[in-house]
N, CA, C, O and the ligand as a Tripos MOL2 file, in Angstrom:
@<TRIPOS>MOLECULE
protein
  309   307    78     0     0
PROTEIN
NO_CHARGES

@<TRIPOS>ATOM
      1 N          44.0060   -7.3230  -77.5790 N.3       1 MET1
      2 CA         44.1370   -8.7000  -77.3400 C.3       1 MET1
      3 C          43.5810   -9.0400  -75.9190 C.2       1 MET1
      4 O          44.4310   -9.0310  -75.0290 O.2       1 MET1
      5 N          42.4770   -9.2970  -75.6060 N.am      2 THR2
      6 CA         41.7730   -9.4600  -74.3400 C.3       2 THR2
      7 C          41.2190  -10.8260  -74.2000 C.2       2 THR2
      8 O          40.4380  -11.0440  -73.2730 O.2       2 THR2
      9 N          41.5650  -11.8330  -75.0820 N.am      3 ASP3
     10 CA         40.8530  -13.0870  -75.1320 C.3       3 ASP3
     11 C          41.6080  -13.9450  -74.1890 C.2       3 ASP3
     12 O          42.1920  -14.9150  -74.6730 O.2       3 ASP3
     13 N          41.6850  -13.7270  -72.8820 N.am      4 ALA4
     14 CA         42.2910  -14.5780  -71.8880 C.3       4 ALA4
     15 C          41.4210  -15.8510  -71.8520 C.2       4 ALA4
     16 O          40.1990  -15.7330  -71.7700 O.2       4 ALA4
     17 N          41.9860  -17.0230  -71.9100 N.am      5 PRO5
     18 CA         41.1970  -18.2150  -71.8250 C.3       5 PRO5
     19 C          40.8150  -18.6840  -70.3320 C.2       5 PRO5
     20 O          41.2310  -19.7120  -69.7990 O.2       5 PRO5
     21 N          39.9930  -17.7880  -69.7870 N.am      6 ARG6
     22 CA         39.7330  -18.1960  -68.3170 C.3       6 ARG6
     23 C          38.6490  -19.1080  -68.1510 C.2       6 ARG6
     24 O          38.5200  -19.7410  -67.1030 O.2       6 ARG6
     25 N          37.7690  -19.2350  -69.2200 N.am      7 SER7
     26 CA         36.6100  -20.0920  -69.1990 C.3       7 SER7
     27 C          36.7500  -21.0160  -70.4350 C.2       7 SER7
     28 O          36.9340  -20.5700  -71.5670 O.2       7 SER7
     29 N          36.6550  -22.2610  -70.1580 N.am      8 ARG8
     30 CA         36.7870  -23.1140  -71.2200 C.3       8 ARG8
     31 C          35.4080  -23.4850  -72.0380 C.2       8 ARG8
     32 O          34.3030  -23.4520  -71.4970 O.2       8 ARG8
     33 N          35.5950  -23.7970  -73.2430 N.am      9 SER9
     34 CA         34.4950  -24.2140  -73.8210 C.3       9 SER9
     35 C          33.8720  -25.5360  -73.3320 C.2       9 SER9
     36 O          34.5340  -26.5090  -72.9720 O.2       9 SER9
     37 N          32.4530  -25.4630  -73.3580 N.am     10 PRO10
     38 CA         32.0050  -26.8730  -72.8500 C.3      10 PRO10
     39 C          32.4280  -28.1260  -73.8390 C.2      10 PRO10
     40 O          32.5190  -29.2980  -73.4740 O.2      10 PRO10
     41 N          32.6340  -27.6910  -74.9870 N.am     11 LEU11
     42 CA         32.9690  -28.7900  -75.9150 C.3      11 LEU11
     43 C          34.3550  -29.4800  -75.5520 C.2      11 LEU11
     44 O          34.6700  -30.5950  -75.9690 O.2      11 LEU11
     45 N          35.1820  -28.6550  -74.6920 N.am     12 THR12
     46 CA         36.5060  -29.3910  -74.4620 C.3      12 THR12
     47 C          36.4630  -29.8510  -72.9370 C.2      12 THR12
     48 O          37.5120  -29.9800  -72.3060 O.2      12 THR12
     49 N          35.2810  -30.0820  -72.3950 N.am     13 LYS13
     50 CA         35.0380  -30.5600  -71.0420 C.3      13 LYS13
     51 C          34.8820  -32.1710  -71.1160 C.2      13 LYS13
     52 O          33.8650  -32.6830  -71.5840 O.2      13 LYS13
     53 N          35.9020  -32.8850  -70.6490 N.am     14 PHE14
     54 CA         35.7050  -34.3590  -70.5660 C.3      14 PHE14
     55 C          35.2930  -34.7160  -69.1070 C.2      14 PHE14
     56 O          35.4970  -33.9870  -68.1370 O.2      14 PHE14
     57 N          34.7060  -35.8990  -69.0810 N.am     15 PRO15
     58 CA         34.4480  -36.4540  -67.5730 C.3      15 PRO15
     59 C          35.6540  -36.8360  -67.2430 C.2      15 PRO15
     60 O          36.4930  -37.1780  -68.0760 O.2      15 PRO15
     61 N          35.8800  -36.8090  -65.7750 N.am     16 ASP16
     62 CA         36.9390  -37.5060  -65.2030 C.3      16 ASP16
     63 C          36.9500  -39.0620  -65.4050 C.2      16 ASP16
     64 O          35.9760  -39.7810  -65.1820 O.2      16 ASP16
     65 N          38.0350  -39.4460  -65.8060 N.am     17 ILE17
     66 CA         38.4280  -41.0360  -66.0090 C.3      17 ILE17
     67 C          39.3030  -41.5030  -65.0050 C.2      17 ILE17
     68 O          40.2620  -40.7940  -64.6960 O.2      17 ILE17
     69 N          39.1100  -42.6290  -64.4270 N.am     18 THR18
     70 CA         40.1690  -43.1850  -63.4610 C.3      18 THR18
     71 C          41.1590  -44.0470  -64.1930 C.2      18 THR18
     72 O          40.6560  -44.9920  -64.8010 O.2      18 THR18
     73 N          42.2560  -43.9360  -64.2470 N.am     19 TYR19
     74 CA         43.3500  -44.5230  -64.9220 C.3      19 TYR19
     75 C          44.1200  -45.4240  -63.7650 C.2      19 TYR19
     76 O          44.2570  -45.0520  -62.5990 O.2      19 TYR19
     77 N          44.5860  -46.6510  -64.2950 N.am     20 ARG20
     78 CA         45.3680  -47.4050  -63.5220 C.3      20 ARG20
     79 C          46.5620  -47.9770  -64.1540 C.2      20 ARG20
     80 O          46.4790  -48.3730  -65.3170 O.2      20 ARG20
     81 N          47.6700  -48.0610  -63.5030 N.am     21 ARG21
     82 CA         48.7510  -48.6890  -64.0590 C.3      21 ARG21
     83 C          49.3470  -49.5700  -63.0350 C.2      21 ARG21
     84 O          49.2770  -49.2790  -61.8410 O.2      21 ARG21
     85 N          49.9670  -50.7060  -63.4900 N.am     22 ALA22
     86 CA         50.6480  -51.5670  -62.5900 C.3      22 ALA22
     87 C          51.9070  -50.9220  -61.9960 C.2      22 ALA22
     88 O          52.3230  -49.9300  -62.5940 O.2      22 ALA22
     89 N          52.4940  -51.2830  -61.0440 N.am     23 ALA23
     90 CA         53.6550  -50.6170  -60.3680 C.3      23 ALA23
     91 C          54.7770  -50.6540  -61.2340 C.2      23 ALA23
     92 O          55.5380  -49.6890  -61.3090 O.2      23 ALA23
     93 N          54.9560  -51.7760  -61.9480 N.am     24 GLU24
     94 CA         56.2190  -52.0330  -62.6290 C.3      24 GLU24
     95 C          56.0410  -51.7190  -63.9890 C.2      24 GLU24
     96 O          56.9200  -52.0860  -64.7700 O.2      24 GLU24
     97 N          54.9610  -51.0430  -64.4580 N.am     25 ASN25
     98 CA         54.5510  -51.0170  -65.8650 C.3      25 ASN25
     99 C          54.1000  -49.4710  -66.1360 C.2      25 ASN25
    100 O          53.5160  -48.8470  -65.2490 O.2      25 ASN25
    101 N          54.3900  -48.8970  -67.3690 N.am     26 MET26
    102 CA         54.1050  -47.4950  -67.5300 C.3      26 MET26
    103 C          52.8430  -47.5230  -68.5360 C.2      26 MET26
    104 O          52.5000  -46.5450  -69.2010 O.2      26 MET26
    105 N          52.2870  -48.6100  -68.5540 N.am     27 VAL27
    106 CA         50.9030  -48.5720  -69.4200 C.3      27 VAL27
    107 C          49.7060  -48.3340  -68.6400 C.2      27 VAL27
    108 O          49.3800  -49.0480  -67.6920 O.2      27 VAL27
    109 N          49.0180  -47.2760  -69.0620 N.am     28 TRP28
    110 CA         47.7550  -46.9950  -68.3410 C.3      28 TRP28
    111 C          46.5150  -47.6590  -68.8480 C.2      28 TRP28
    112 O          46.3390  -47.7700  -70.0610 O.2      28 TRP28
    113 N          45.6270  -48.1160  -67.9610 N.am     29 HIS29
    114 CA         44.5030  -48.7060  -68.3590 C.3      29 HIS29
    115 C          43.2820  -47.8610  -67.8250 C.2      29 HIS29
    116 O          43.3810  -47.2810  -66.7440 O.2      29 HIS29
    117 N          42.1720  -47.7920  -68.5530 N.am     30 PHE30
    118 CA         41.1860  -47.1210  -68.2540 C.3      30 PHE30
    119 C          39.7030  -47.8290  -68.2850 C.2      30 PHE30
    120 O          38.6460  -47.2530  -68.0310 O.2      30 PHE30
    121 N          39.8540  -49.1290  -68.6310 N.am     31 CYS31
    122 CA         38.6850  -49.9650  -68.8090 C.3      31 CYS31
    123 C          38.7430  -50.9720  -67.5560 C.2      31 CYS31
    124 O          39.7670  -51.6270  -67.3640 O.2      31 CYS31
    125 N          37.8430  -51.0640  -66.8700 N.am     32 GLN32
    126 CA         37.7190  -51.9100  -65.7120 C.3      32 GLN32
    127 C          37.6950  -53.2050  -66.0610 C.2      32 GLN32
    128 O          38.1600  -54.0700  -65.3180 O.2      32 GLN32
    129 N          37.0910  -53.5020  -67.3550 N.am     33 ASN33
    130 CA         36.9250  -54.9190  -67.8750 C.3      33 ASN33
    131 C          38.1690  -55.3540  -68.7290 C.2      33 ASN33
    132 O          38.1920  -56.4130  -69.3560 O.2      33 ASN33
    133 N          39.1720  -54.4750  -68.7020 N.am     34 CYS34
    134 CA         40.4260  -54.8720  -69.5160 C.3      34 CYS34
    135 C          41.0620  -56.1470  -68.8450 C.2      34 CYS34
    136 O          41.1170  -56.2750  -67.6220 O.2      34 CYS34
    137 N          41.5010  -57.0090  -69.6700 N.am     35 GLY35
    138 CA         42.2910  -58.2520  -69.2350 C.3      35 GLY35
    139 C          43.3090  -58.0590  -68.3060 C.2      35 GLY35
    140 O          43.6850  -58.8420  -67.4330 O.2      35 GLY35
    141 N          43.7880  -56.7630  -68.6180 N.am     36 ASN36
    142 CA         45.0590  -56.4290  -67.7490 C.3      36 ASN36
    143 C          44.9040  -55.5180  -66.6730 C.2      36 ASN36
    144 O          45.8720  -55.1970  -65.9840 O.2      36 ASN36
    145 N          43.6600  -55.0380  -66.4570 N.am     37 TRP37
    146 CA         43.4440  -54.0850  -65.5070 C.3      37 TRP37
    147 C          44.0130  -54.5180  -64.0190 C.2      37 TRP37
    148 O          43.6570  -55.5640  -63.4760 O.2      37 TRP37
    149 N          44.8580  -53.6700  -63.4820 N.am     38 PRO38
    150 CA         45.5940  -53.9620  -62.3360 C.3      38 PRO38
    151 C          44.6420  -53.9970  -61.0650 C.2      38 PRO38
    152 O          43.8340  -53.0900  -60.8610 O.2      38 PRO38
    153 N          44.7660  -54.9900  -60.3000 N.am     39 ILE39
    154 CA         43.8910  -55.0910  -59.0170 C.3      39 ILE39
    155 C          44.7640  -55.0560  -57.6670 C.2      39 ILE39
    156 O          44.2530  -54.9190  -56.5560 O.2      39 ILE39
    157 N          46.0220  -55.1860  -57.8780 N.am     40 ASP40
    158 CA         46.7700  -54.8330  -56.6460 C.3      40 ASP40
    159 C          48.1630  -54.2380  -57.1450 C.2      40 ASP40
    160 O          48.5570  -54.3560  -58.3050 O.2      40 ASP40
    161 N          48.8490  -53.5990  -56.1500 N.am     41 ASP41
    162 CA         50.1350  -53.0240  -56.5710 C.3      41 ASP41
    163 C          49.9860  -52.1860  -57.7830 C.2      41 ASP41
    164 O          50.6850  -52.4580  -58.7590 O.2      41 ASP41
    165 N          49.1240  -51.1630  -57.8300 N.am     42 PHE42
    166 CA         48.9750  -50.2010  -58.9810 C.3      42 PHE42
    167 C          48.9410  -48.7520  -58.4440 C.2      42 PHE42
    168 O          48.7600  -48.4210  -57.2730 O.2      42 PHE42
    169 N          49.1310  -48.0120  -59.4220 N.am     43 ALA43
    170 CA         49.0300  -46.4830  -59.1560 C.3      43 ALA43
    171 C          47.5620  -46.0770  -59.9090 C.2      43 ALA43
    172 O          47.1620  -46.5900  -60.9540 O.2      43 ALA43
    173 N          46.9860  -45.2230  -59.2700 N.am     44 GLU44
    174 CA         45.7330  -44.7150  -59.7580 C.3      44 GLU44
    175 C          45.4910  -43.2730  -59.8250 C.2      44 GLU44
    176 O          45.6720  -42.5950  -58.8130 O.2      44 GLU44
    177 N          45.0810  -42.7150  -60.9710 N.am     45 VAL45
    178 CA         44.8080  -41.3410  -61.1280 C.3      45 VAL45
    179 C          43.5650  -41.1020  -61.7210 C.2      45 VAL45
    180 O          43.2460  -41.7520  -62.7160 O.2      45 VAL45
    181 N          42.7260  -40.1530  -61.1880 N.am     46 THR46
    182 CA         41.3880  -39.7530  -61.6680 C.3      46 THR46
    183 C          41.6970  -38.2850  -62.2900 C.2      46 THR46
    184 O          42.1020  -37.3690  -61.5740 O.2      46 THR46
    185 N          41.4630  -38.1320  -63.7400 N.am     47 THR47
    186 CA         41.7720  -36.9500  -64.3510 C.3      47 THR47
    187 C          40.7230  -36.7820  -65.5170 C.2      47 THR47
    188 O          40.1560  -37.7640  -65.9950 O.2      47 THR47
    189 N          40.5230  -35.6820  -65.8900 N.am     48 ALA48
    190 CA         39.7960  -35.4410  -67.1410 C.3      48 ALA48
    191 C          40.9550  -35.0520  -68.3870 C.2      48 ALA48
    192 O          40.6770  -34.8950  -69.5750 O.2      48 ALA48
    193 N          42.2060  -34.9560  -67.8140 N.am     49 GLN49
    194 CA         43.2310  -34.4840  -68.7310 C.3      49 GLN49
    195 C          43.8770  -35.7660  -69.3650 C.2      49 GLN49
    196 O          43.7600  -36.8360  -68.7670 O.2      49 GLN49
    197 N          44.5320  -35.6980  -70.5180 N.am     50 HIS50
    198 CA         45.2190  -36.7670  -70.8370 C.3      50 HIS50
    199 C          46.7960  -36.4730  -70.9780 C.2      50 HIS50
    200 O          47.4650  -36.5670  -72.0070 O.2      50 HIS50
    201 N          47.2310  -36.0900  -69.6770 N.am     51 LEU51
    202 CA         48.5240  -35.6580  -69.4230 C.3      51 LEU51
    203 C          49.4270  -36.6120  -68.8160 C.2      51 LEU51
    204 O          50.4940  -36.2580  -68.3150 O.2      51 LEU51
    205 N          48.9850  -37.9430  -68.8510 N.am     52 LEU52
    206 CA         49.7440  -38.9900  -68.1170 C.3      52 LEU52
    207 C          50.9810  -39.3730  -68.7090 C.2      52 LEU52
    208 O          51.0440  -39.5150  -69.9300 O.2      52 LEU52
    209 N          52.0430  -39.5700  -67.9240 N.am     53 LYS53
    210 CA         53.2920  -40.0720  -68.6300 C.3      53 LYS53
    211 C          53.1030  -41.6080  -68.8830 C.2      53 LYS53
    212 O          52.3930  -42.3420  -68.1960 O.2      53 LYS53
    213 N          53.8140  -41.9680  -69.9250 N.am     54 GLY54
    214 CA         53.6280  -43.3560  -70.3700 C.3      54 GLY54
    215 C          52.5790  -43.4610  -71.4490 C.2      54 GLY54
    216 O          52.2170  -42.4600  -72.0660 O.2      54 GLY54
    217 N          52.0780  -44.6800  -71.6880 N.am     55 SER55
    218 CA         51.2170  -44.7750  -72.8660 C.3      55 SER55
    219 C          49.8870  -45.4550  -72.4740 C.2      55 SER55
    220 O          49.7930  -45.9470  -71.3490 O.2      55 SER55
    221 N          48.9690  -45.5030  -73.2440 N.am     56 LEU56
    222 CA         47.6570  -46.1820  -72.8230 C.3      56 LEU56
    223 C          47.5860  -47.6290  -73.4380 C.2      56 LEU56
    224 O          48.0850  -47.9720  -74.5100 O.2      56 LEU56
    225 N          46.8780  -48.4090  -72.5650 N.am     57 CYS57
    226 CA         46.8220  -49.7210  -73.1150 C.3      57 CYS57
    227 C          46.1190  -49.9680  -74.4280 C.2      57 CYS57
    228 O          45.0560  -49.3850  -74.6400 O.2      57 CYS57
    229 N          46.6100  -50.7520  -75.2840 N.am     58 LEU58
    230 CA         46.0360  -50.9040  -76.5910 C.3      58 LEU58
    231 C          44.6170  -51.5590  -76.5080 C.2      58 LEU58
    232 O          43.6340  -51.2250  -77.1680 O.2      58 LEU58
    233 N          44.6960  -52.5840  -75.5460 N.am     59 GLU59
    234 CA         43.2850  -53.3070  -75.2320 C.3      59 GLU59
    235 C          42.2170  -52.4860  -74.8330 C.2      59 GLU59
    236 O          41.0790  -52.6690  -75.2630 O.2      59 GLU59
    237 N          42.5700  -51.3910  -73.8620 N.am     60 CYS60
    238 CA         41.5220  -50.5160  -73.5300 C.3      60 CYS60
    239 C          41.1180  -49.6520  -74.4950 C.2      60 CYS60
    240 O          39.9410  -49.2920  -74.5230 O.2      60 CYS60
    241 N          42.0630  -49.1860  -75.4500 N.am     61 ILE61
    242 CA         41.5980  -48.4730  -76.5560 C.3      61 ILE61
    243 C          40.7820  -49.1810  -77.5730 C.2      61 ILE61
    244 O          39.8290  -48.6530  -78.1460 O.2      61 ILE61
    245 N          41.1890  -50.3880  -77.7750 N.am     62 ALA62
    246 CA         40.2640  -51.0950  -78.7130 C.3      62 ALA62
    247 C          38.9550  -51.3730  -78.0330 C.2      62 ALA62
    248 O          37.9810  -51.3550  -78.7860 O.2      62 ALA62
    249 N          38.7300  -51.6250  -76.7740 N.am     63 LYS63
    250 CA         37.4820  -51.8060  -76.0880 C.3      63 LYS63
    251 C          36.7340  -50.5550  -76.2930 C.2      63 LYS63
    252 O          35.5920  -50.6200  -76.7480 O.2      63 LYS63
    253 N          37.2290  -49.5100  -76.0250 N.am     64 ARG64
    254 CA         36.5270  -48.2580  -76.1560 C.3      64 ARG64
    255 C          36.0340  -47.9750  -77.5200 C.2      64 ARG64
    256 O          34.9280  -47.4640  -77.6970 O.2      64 ARG64
    257 N          36.8290  -48.2940  -78.4910 N.am     65 HIS65
    258 CA         36.5670  -48.1730  -79.8900 C.3      65 HIS65
    259 C          35.2880  -49.0200  -80.2570 C.2      65 HIS65
    260 O          34.4480  -48.5610  -81.0310 O.2      65 HIS65
    261 N          35.1650  -50.2150  -79.7070 N.am     66 PHE66
    262 CA         34.0250  -51.1540  -80.0090 C.3      66 PHE66
    263 C          32.8680  -50.8790  -79.0530 C.2      66 PHE66
    264 O          31.8070  -51.4930  -79.1700 O.2      66 PHE66
    265 N          33.0640  -49.9720  -78.1230 N.am     67 GLY67
    266 CA         32.0830  -49.6960  -77.1250 C.3      67 GLY67
    267 C          31.8910  -50.6190  -76.0420 C.2      67 GLY67
    268 O          30.8460  -50.6580  -75.3910 O.2      67 GLY67
    269 N          33.0070  -51.4580  -75.8100 N.am     68 GLU68
    270 CA         32.8400  -52.5160  -74.8450 C.3      68 GLU68
    271 C          33.6720  -52.1800  -73.4200 C.2      68 GLU68
    272 O          33.8870  -52.9830  -72.5120 O.2      68 GLU68
    273 N          34.0500  -50.8660  -73.4770 N.am     69 CYS69
    274 CA         34.9250  -50.4260  -72.2660 C.3      69 CYS69
    275 C          34.0130  -50.0680  -71.1380 C.2      69 CYS69
    276 O          33.0560  -49.3270  -71.3660 O.2      69 CYS69
    277 N          34.2220  -50.5100  -70.0070 N.am     70 THR70
    278 CA         33.6070  -50.1740  -68.7360 C.3      70 THR70
    279 C          34.5160  -49.2380  -68.1390 C.2      70 THR70
    280 O          35.5260  -49.6660  -67.5800 O.2      70 THR70
    281 N          34.2710  -47.9960  -68.1940 N.am     71 MET71
    282 CA         35.2390  -46.9040  -67.5560 C.3      71 MET71
    283 C          34.6000  -46.5180  -66.3600 C.2      71 MET71
    284 O          33.3820  -46.6050  -66.2080 O.2      71 MET71
    285 N          35.4600  -46.0510  -65.4190 N.am     72 SER72
    286 CA         35.0710  -45.4730  -64.2490 C.3      72 SER72
    287 C          35.0400  -43.9660  -64.3980 C.2      72 SER72
    288 O          36.1060  -43.3640  -64.2700 O.2      72 SER72
    289 N          33.9220  -43.2910  -64.6560 N.am     73 THR73
    290 CA         33.9090  -41.8400  -64.8910 C.3      73 THR73
    291 C          33.0320  -41.2110  -63.8660 C.2      73 THR73
    292 O          32.0510  -41.7830  -63.3920 O.2      73 THR73
    293 N          33.4240  -40.0080  -63.5400 N.am     74 THR74
    294 CA         32.7040  -39.2260  -62.6230 C.3      74 THR74
    295 C          32.5390  -37.7890  -63.2610 C.2      74 THR74
    296 O          33.5180  -37.0810  -63.4970 O.2      74 THR74
    297 N          31.2630  -37.4090  -63.5200 N.am     75 ARG75
    298 CA         31.0600  -36.0950  -64.1390 C.3      75 ARG75
    299 C          30.8720  -34.9910  -63.1600 C.2      75 ARG75
    300 O          30.1980  -35.1420  -62.1410 O.2      75 ARG75
    301 N          31.4720  -33.8780  -63.4740 N.am     76 GLY76
    302 CA         31.4100  -32.7180  -62.5710 C.3      76 GLY76
    303 C          29.9830  -32.2460  -62.5600 C.2      76 GLY76
    304 O          29.1980  -32.6680  -63.4090 O.2      76 GLY76
    305 N          29.6120  -31.3900  -61.6350 N.am     77 LYS77
    306 CA         28.4010  -30.8050  -61.4450 C.3      77 LYS77
    307 C          28.2550  -29.5540  -62.2030 C.2      77 LYS77
    308 O          27.2090  -28.9070  -62.1330 O.2      77 LYS77
    309 ZN         43.9530  -52.1010  -70.4780 Zn       78 ZN78
@<TRIPOS>BOND
     1     1     2 1
     2     2     3 1
     3     3     4 2
     4     3     5 am
     5     5     6 1
     6     6     7 1
     7     7     8 2
     8     7     9 am
     9     9    10 1
    10    10    11 1
    11    11    12 2
    12    11    13 am
    13    13    14 1
    14    14    15 1
    15    15    16 2
    16    15    17 am
    17    17    18 1
    18    18    19 1
    19    19    20 2
    20    19    21 am
    21    21    22 1
    22    22    23 1
    23    23    24 2
    24    23    25 am
    25    25    26 1
    26    26    27 1
    27    27    28 2
    28    27    29 am
    29    29    30 1
    30    30    31 1
    31    31    32 2
    32    31    33 am
    33    33    34 1
    34    34    35 1
    35    35    36 2
    36    35    37 am
    37    37    38 1
    38    38    39 1
    39    39    40 2
    40    39    41 am
    41    41    42 1
    42    42    43 1
    43    43    44 2
    44    43    45 am
    45    45    46 1
    46    46    47 1
    47    47    48 2
    48    47    49 am
    49    49    50 1
    50    50    51 1
    51    51    52 2
    52    51    53 am
    53    53    54 1
    54    54    55 1
    55    55    56 2
    56    55    57 am
    57    57    58 1
    58    58    59 1
    59    59    60 2
    60    59    61 am
    61    61    62 1
    62    62    63 1
    63    63    64 2
    64    63    65 am
    65    65    66 1
    66    66    67 1
    67    67    68 2
    68    67    69 am
    69    69    70 1
    70    70    71 1
    71    71    72 2
    72    71    73 am
    73    73    74 1
    74    74    75 1
    75    75    76 2
    76    75    77 am
    77    77    78 1
    78    78    79 1
    79    79    80 2
    80    79    81 am
    81    81    82 1
    82    82    83 1
    83    83    84 2
    84    83    85 am
    85    85    86 1
    86    86    87 1
    87    87    88 2
    88    87    89 am
    89    89    90 1
    90    90    91 1
    91    91    92 2
    92    91    93 am
    93    93    94 1
    94    94    95 1
    95    95    96 2
    96    95    97 am
    97    97    98 1
    98    98    99 1
    99    99   100 2
   100    99   101 am
   101   101   102 1
   102   102   103 1
   103   103   104 2
   104   103   105 am
   105   105   106 1
   106   106   107 1
   107   107   108 2
   108   107   109 am
   109   109   110 1
   110   110   111 1
   111   111   112 2
   112   111   113 am
   113   113   114 1
   114   114   115 1
   115   115   116 2
   116   115   117 am
   117   117   118 1
   118   118   119 1
   119   119   120 2
   120   119   121 am
   121   121   122 1
   122   122   123 1
   123   123   124 2
   124   123   125 am
   125   125   126 1
   126   126   127 1
   127   127   128 2
   128   127   129 am
   129   129   130 1
   130   130   131 1
   131   131   132 2
   132   131   133 am
   133   133   134 1
   134   134   135 1
   135   135   136 2
   136   135   137 am
   137   137   138 1
   138   138   139 1
   139   139   140 2
   140   139   141 am
   141   141   142 1
   142   142   143 1
   143   143   144 2
   144   143   145 am
   145   145   146 1
   146   146   147 1
   147   147   148 2
   148   147   149 am
   149   149   150 1
   150   150   151 1
   151   151   152 2
   152   151   153 am
   153   153   154 1
   154   154   155 1
   155   155   156 2
   156   155   157 am
   157   157   158 1
   158   158   159 1
   159   159   160 2
   160   159   161 am
   161   161   162 1
   162   162   163 1
   163   163   164 2
   164   163   165 am
   165   165   166 1
   166   166   167 1
   167   167   168 2
   168   167   169 am
   169   169   170 1
   170   170   171 1
   171   171   172 2
   172   171   173 am
   173   173   174 1
   174   174   175 1
   175   175   176 2
   176   175   177 am
   177   177   178 1
   178   178   179 1
   179   179   180 2
   180   179   181 am
   181   181   182 1
   182   182   183 1
   183   183   184 2
   184   183   185 am
   185   185   186 1
   186   186   187 1
   187   187   188 2
   188   187   189 am
   189   189   190 1
   190   190   191 1
   191   191   192 2
   192   191   193 am
   193   193   194 1
   194   194   195 1
   195   195   196 2
   196   195   197 am
   197   197   198 1
   198   198   199 1
   199   199   200 2
   200   199   201 am
   201   201   202 1
   202   202   203 1
   203   203   204 2
   204   203   205 am
   205   205   206 1
   206   206   207 1
   207   207   208 2
   208   207   209 am
   209   209   210 1
   210   210   211 1
   211   211   212 2
   212   211   213 am
   213   213   214 1
   214   214   215 1
   215   215   216 2
   216   215   217 am
   217   217   218 1
   218   218   219 1
   219   219   220 2
   220   219   221 am
   221   221   222 1
   222   222   223 1
   223   223   224 2
   224   223   225 am
   225   225   226 1
   226   226   227 1
   227   227   228 2
   228   227   229 am
   229   229   230 1
   230   230   231 1
   231   231   232 2
   232   231   233 am
   233   233   234 1
   234   234   235 1
   235   235   236 2
   236   235   237 am
   237   237   238 1
   238   238   239 1
   239   239   240 2
   240   239   241 am
   241   241   242 1
   242   242   243 1
   243   243   244 2
   244   243   245 am
   245   245   246 1
   246   246   247 1
   247   247   248 2
   248   247   249 am
   249   249   250 1
   250   250   251 1
   251   251   252 2
   252   251   253 am
   253   253   254 1
   254   254   255 1
   255   255   256 2
   256   255   257 am
   257   257   258 1
   258   258   259 1
   259   259   260 2
   260   259   261 am
   261   261   262 1
   262   262   263 1
   263   263   264 2
   264   263   265 am
   265   265   266 1
   266   266   267 1
   267   267   268 2
   268   267   269 am
   269   269   270 1
   270   270   271 1
   271   271   272 2
   272   271   273 am
   273   273   274 1
   274   274   275 1
   275   275   276 2
   276   275   277 am
   277   277   278 1
   278   278   279 1
   279   279   280 2
   280   279   281 am
   281   281   282 1
   282   282   283 1
   283   283   284 2
   284   283   285 am
   285   285   286 1
   286   286   287 1
   287   287   288 2
   288   287   289 am
   289   289   290 1
   290   290   291 1
   291   291   292 2
   292   291   293 am
   293   293   294 1
   294   294   295 1
   295   295   296 2
   296   295   297 am
   297   297   298 1
   298   298   299 1
   299   299   300 2
   300   299   301 am
   301   301   302 1
   302   302   303 1
   303   303   304 2
   304   303   305 am
   305   305   306 1
   306   306   307 1
   307   307   308 2
@<TRIPOS>SUBSTRUCTURE
     1 MET1         2 RESIDUE 1 A MET
     2 THR2         6 RESIDUE 1 A THR
     3 ASP3        10 RESIDUE 1 A ASP
     4 ALA4        14 RESIDUE 1 A ALA
     5 PRO5        18 RESIDUE 1 A PRO
     6 ARG6        22 RESIDUE 1 A ARG
     7 SER7        26 RESIDUE 1 A SER
     8 ARG8        30 RESIDUE 1 A ARG
     9 SER9        34 RESIDUE 1 A SER
    10 PRO10       38 RESIDUE 1 A PRO
    11 LEU11       42 RESIDUE 1 A LEU
    12 THR12       46 RESIDUE 1 A THR
    13 LYS13       50 RESIDUE 1 A LYS
    14 PHE14       54 RESIDUE 1 A PHE
    15 PRO15       58 RESIDUE 1 A PRO
    16 ASP16       62 RESIDUE 1 A ASP
    17 ILE17       66 RESIDUE 1 A ILE
    18 THR18       70 RESIDUE 1 A THR
    19 TYR19       74 RESIDUE 1 A TYR
    20 ARG20       78 RESIDUE 1 A ARG
    21 ARG21       82 RESIDUE 1 A ARG
    22 ALA22       86 RESIDUE 1 A ALA
    23 ALA23       90 RESIDUE 1 A ALA
    24 GLU24       94 RESIDUE 1 A GLU
    25 ASN25       98 RESIDUE 1 A ASN
    26 MET26      102 RESIDUE 1 A MET
    27 VAL27      106 RESIDUE 1 A VAL
    28 TRP28      110 RESIDUE 1 A TRP
    29 HIS29      114 RESIDUE 1 A HIS
    30 PHE30      118 RESIDUE 1 A PHE
    31 CYS31      122 RESIDUE 1 A CYS
    32 GLN32      126 RESIDUE 1 A GLN
    33 ASN33      130 RESIDUE 1 A ASN
    34 CYS34      134 RESIDUE 1 A CYS
    35 GLY35      138 RESIDUE 1 A GLY
    36 ASN36      142 RESIDUE 1 A ASN
    37 TRP37      146 RESIDUE 1 A TRP
    38 PRO38      150 RESIDUE 1 A PRO
    39 ILE39      154 RESIDUE 1 A ILE
    40 ASP40      158 RESIDUE 1 A ASP
    41 ASP41      162 RESIDUE 1 A ASP
    42 PHE42      166 RESIDUE 1 A PHE
    43 ALA43      170 RESIDUE 1 A ALA
    44 GLU44      174 RESIDUE 1 A GLU
    45 VAL45      178 RESIDUE 1 A VAL
    46 THR46      182 RESIDUE 1 A THR
    47 THR47      186 RESIDUE 1 A THR
    48 ALA48      190 RESIDUE 1 A ALA
    49 GLN49      194 RESIDUE 1 A GLN
    50 HIS50      198 RESIDUE 1 A HIS
    51 LEU51      202 RESIDUE 1 A LEU
    52 LEU52      206 RESIDUE 1 A LEU
    53 LYS53      210 RESIDUE 1 A LYS
    54 GLY54      214 RESIDUE 1 A GLY
    55 SER55      218 RESIDUE 1 A SER
    56 LEU56      222 RESIDUE 1 A LEU
    57 CYS57      226 RESIDUE 1 A CYS
    58 LEU58      230 RESIDUE 1 A LEU
    59 GLU59      234 RESIDUE 1 A GLU
    60 CYS60      238 RESIDUE 1 A CYS
    61 ILE61      242 RESIDUE 1 A ILE
    62 ALA62      246 RESIDUE 1 A ALA
    63 LYS63      250 RESIDUE 1 A LYS
    64 ARG64      254 RESIDUE 1 A ARG
    65 HIS65      258 RESIDUE 1 A HIS
    66 PHE66      262 RESIDUE 1 A PHE
    67 GLY67      266 RESIDUE 1 A GLY
    68 GLU68      270 RESIDUE 1 A GLU
    69 CYS69      274 RESIDUE 1 A CYS
    70 THR70      278 RESIDUE 1 A THR
    71 MET71      282 RESIDUE 1 A MET
    72 SER72      286 RESIDUE 1 A SER
    73 THR73      290 RESIDUE 1 A THR
    74 THR74      294 RESIDUE 1 A THR
    75 ARG75      298 RESIDUE 1 A ARG
    76 GLY76      302 RESIDUE 1 A GLY
    77 LYS77      306 RESIDUE 1 A LYS
    78 ZN78       309 GROUP 0 **** ****
């Protein structure tokens, strides 16, 4: 048993995505063109993981589904 997972498969590598949530809300947004994208008094996290507490904005999910989501992504080198 020497299959230590020290290098991840490229298939599981996601670009970093910037998430924002309003200070008083636990819903995370990832589309900058979301109608509810927080513009002040927000928390921001940039991560490739989906390990955020709270839930994702349904409008953002719908935008992504229809290819209308303007995400802030940064790809690693
Ligand atoms: Zn949203």
